[in-house]
N, C-alpha and C positions, 0 to 999 in steps of 0.2 A: 480548725486549730488543733495542733498536736500537743501532747503532753511533754513538759520539760523533764529532762533527766534528773534535775535536782528535786523535783516533786517526788519522783519514785524513790530516790535516795532517802528523802525525808521520811516517807512512809515505811521503808525498810528499817530505818533507824528507830522510829517510834515502836514498831512491832518487832524489835530486835530479838526477843527471846524465841520467836518462831523462826524455823529455818526456811523462810520465804526466799524465793528467787523471782527475778523479773526478766521478762523477755520482750524486746521491742517488736511490735507488729504494726505495720502500716502507720507509723507515727504515734501510736498509742502503745500501751503495755498490758501484758497479762501477768498476773501474780500467781505463782505456783507454790503449793505446799504438798509435800509427799508425791511430787510428780503430777499433780492434778491442778487444773486451773480453778482457783477459788475466788478470784476477783479480777476486775479490769480497772485500769486507770486510763480514763479518757477525758480529754480537755482538763487535765489536772484535777480530776475528781475520782474518788474511789467508788467503784460500783461492785458490790458483793453479790455473788451468785445466790439467788433466792431459793435455797433448799428448804424442806419442811422444818428442819431444826433451826435454821437461821431465822425463818419467819416466826417460829415459836418464841425465840429469844427477843426478837425485835418486831413485835406485832404492829407497832404504830410508826415504824420507820418509813420515811419517804421512799417512794419507788419511782424510777424513771428509766428511760431508754439510755443505755450506755453510748449507743451510736445509732444512726438512722437504720431502721430495719431490725434492730436487736429486740430481744424479749426484755420485759421489765427486770430491773436489778434493784437491789437495796442501795440507796445512796448512803455511802459510809461517812459522810461529813460529821454527823453528830456522834456516830459510834467511835470515831477517832478521839473524841474528848475523853473516852474511857478506854485506854489501850488494852487493859486486861479483858474487858468485855469484847472488844474487837478481836483479840487473839482467840478467845473462846468461840466466837462465831466462826472465825476462819477455820479453826480445828474441826468444828462440827461440819462445815461445808466440805472439807477434805474427806472426812469420814463418810459422808453421805454421797459423795460423788464417785461414780464408778471409775475404775482404772482406765486409762486410755487404751484403745484397741491397738494391738500390734499391727504395724503395717507389713503387708506381704509384698514380696517382690514379684514383679510380673516376669513370666518366663519369656525368654528371647526367642 
């Protein structure tokens, strides 16, 4: 099952103060903050990247696979009940996530 666009729009609306962007990937979505993937939205569920800071703020949060074969992620359903906490967690994830590597072009 793939994520509905209105689910992602709703998440972006709830987390409006953050400059989040979403990109559709294989029927699901990746959420970006400062050019870094901080969360996934799969099957209409928010999955937050489990960095040390995120786990410290949410030590008892449910964890699950975002998709078959993925690593465990923090299930963001309960965190969304407190948008300020969710925004804080996503900021920490962005801060702790390394910048994406620049892609190099192959010589012809």
